[in-house]
N, C-alpha and C positions, 0 to 999 in steps of 0.2 A: 310847884308844890303842889301836893294831893289836895283836893279839895275834899269837902265834908261828902259830898256824894260816891267819890271814889272810894274814901276809905269804907265808907257803909258797905259799898256794893262789894269790896275786898273782905270785910270782914264777914257780911253774908256770905260769901264764898267757901271760905273756910268753916264757916258753921257746918254747910252742907257736904262739906268732905268730911267733918267731924262725925257724922250720923256713919261712915265708914269705921271709923276708929272706935265706935262702941261696940264692934261685931268682933275686930282682932283684939280687942283687951281682953276678953275671956279665951282658955284654952280651947273650950270646948267647943265653943263657935266656931274656932279655926279648924280643929276634927271635923266639927260637919259642914263645913263648907268644903274640905278635902274629900270627903264621902260623896257628897253631891256633885263633885266635878267625876265623879267614878260613874256614877249610874242614879237614876231617880228612885227615891225609897219614900216609903209612908214614915208618918212620926213615928208608929210603933218599932218597924226596923231600926228605925234611927237610935232611939231609946235604946232598943237592945244594943245595936253595933258600938254605941257608948258609954255602955252601961249607967245611962241615965234614967231618973223616973219619968214616965211619960208627960207628967206636968212641967217636970223640969227643960226636957227637951222639947217641948210644945212651946215653953216661954223664951230660950234660946232662938228658938227658930221665928218666931214672932218680933223678936229685935232682927234678925238677919231679914224678915219683910218688911219691916218699918225701913230698910237703909236700902234697899231694893236689890237687894244680892239674891235671891233665891225668889222663886216664884211656886205658884201651887194648882194643883186642878184635884177635882172631886171626885171618888168613883164610888157612889152610895155613900157610904157611912166614912169610908176612909178616906184621909186628905195625904196626898203624895207632895213631896216638893223638890225639885229639882236646880239645880244653880241658874241662874239670869241670864247668861249667856256667856260666850267663850271668854270676855274679858274678865268675867269674875274667875274664871280659872286661870287667868293668866296672873291676874293679881296675886292669889295663891300660889302659885309658881314663882314668883317675884319675892313674895315673902321667904319662902322655903329658902330662896338663892341669898336674898339679906342676912339671914341666920346662919347660915353656913360663912359667908363673908365677916361678920361681926360676931358671932357669939363662940367663944373655944369651948363654952358645954354643949354645943351640938355635936363637935367633933368625938368630945369625951363620952357622950351618949352611945354612939356608934363604936367607938372602942373596947366599952364596956360588955358589949355582946361580942365582941372576936372580929369587929368588920371595920375598924378603924384605917388599916390602910384601903381600903375598898375604893373608896372614891375615886382615887388618882388610878386605878388600875380598871375603871367601868368602860365598856364597851360604850362606842358611839353610834349613833344612829345609822350613822354611815356604813361603818363597820360590820354592823349585823347584817346588815340589807347585804353586804359583799358575801361574806362569808354563810350568811345561811342560803343564798343560790343555790352554792356548791353543796349544801349539806351537811357542812362540817360543825356545823352546832345545832343543837336542841334549843329551842326558846319556852321556858315557863312562863306564865302567868301564874304568878302565887297569890293572887289575889280572890276573895270569897268568889264563889261562883257565881251570882249574881250582877256581880261588876264586870266578870268576864262575859256573860252574854248580853250585856248591855253595849258593849264596845272591847274590841280585844285587838292586839297584831296579828293581824291574817295569818296562819298558819301557826300560831303559837297552843301550846297544849294549856287547857285548865288544870291546874295541880296546887290548890289551896296550901300554904303552910302546915295548916292542922293532918293534913294525910300525907306530906311528903315523906317523913321516916317511912310510913305504912306502904310507901310504892317506890323506894327505892329502887328496887330489882327490875324495876319498871325499864330505868335510864340504863342507854348505851354507854359504858364506862370510858369507850374509844372516841367519844364524843365530849369537845365540851360544853357545857349549859349556860346559857344566858339566861338569868332569871330577870321578870322587871315587876314593879309593883305599879304603887299611884303615883309615884315621883320620887324626887332626891331624897327628902326627909322623910319618906317612908321605911320603916322596919323591916317590913316582910320579907321583900325580895335581900338584901344583908345577911336576916337569920335565916334565908334560905341556901344562901350562897355557904356561909358559916356551917352550916351541917351538912352539907354536899361536901364542902372541903376535910371536913374532918371524918369523912367516910372513904375520903381518897380520888374522889372527883375532882375532874377540873370544871370550874364555876366562876363566873363573873355577871354582877350587875351591870344592867344596860345602864348607859348615866341618868336616865330619868327614868319617867312612867310614860304609862297611856296616856294622862292629858297634852304632855311636852310631845308625844309624839302625833298627837292629833293636830296640835298647833302648828306643828312644823308640816300640814299639809300631806303628811302622807296616809296612805289607806287605813282605813280600821274597818274591822269584821266585825258583825253580832251574831249570836245566837250561842246555842252550845255544842252546834257542830262542829269539828274540826273542817277549814276552807281545804276547798281544792287545792293544789300546789301551782294549777295554771293560773297565769295573772288573769285580770280582766285586761281589755285592751289600752295602753298607755299607762297600766299602773303595774308597780310592783308587789310582791306578796312574798310572805317569807314562810318559806317550808316548814320549818322547825322539825322534819322528820325524827324519828327514832329507826335505827337497824335492827 
């Protein structure tokens, strides 16, 4: 039979885990975590990205910091936040997977934007690597430019969703487009694919996003320039070229 010391220890353990629960109990905090798994951001940038007042964003971030899910650095008077580690981003990924598995409302949201069937049609990482090497696909990163600059699939073209309509003419209609964004619950890539298909282009989403790509141990490039197509020794890259 469990003694009092063991019972107290177990209660203390669950109390500590509940600190993480205080983060995911609020949708804006989940959104903030998702953003910070893409790139480091200032409090001001996070407030703009999430539509929050600066003081509200700061308060949410303090809760996340107390749970040790985010870390900070200061540059002058500005404070920058980042995910505290890759395990934090794996947690966000697992939360998304659980949402897909258990919440029918998640699928309903995707269907509402005309992307309901795309989860089953998504391109796997292995398929993308194979097809991109032969130049059969164009890889589009439809996240904001600052997220692309912080890290992206090598060879992917930065084309944020808000600029997609204006730049459709740049895409080769003879090639399939594979779009990716922040992860399986991100709506940017499905919206991009819905737009591309409506214009008669072949398009699918990657099975997940940049965090999952990185977690799988695949190469990630940084900066705003399209990387060269030649792979570094022992590593694969995706050309994602246009013809």
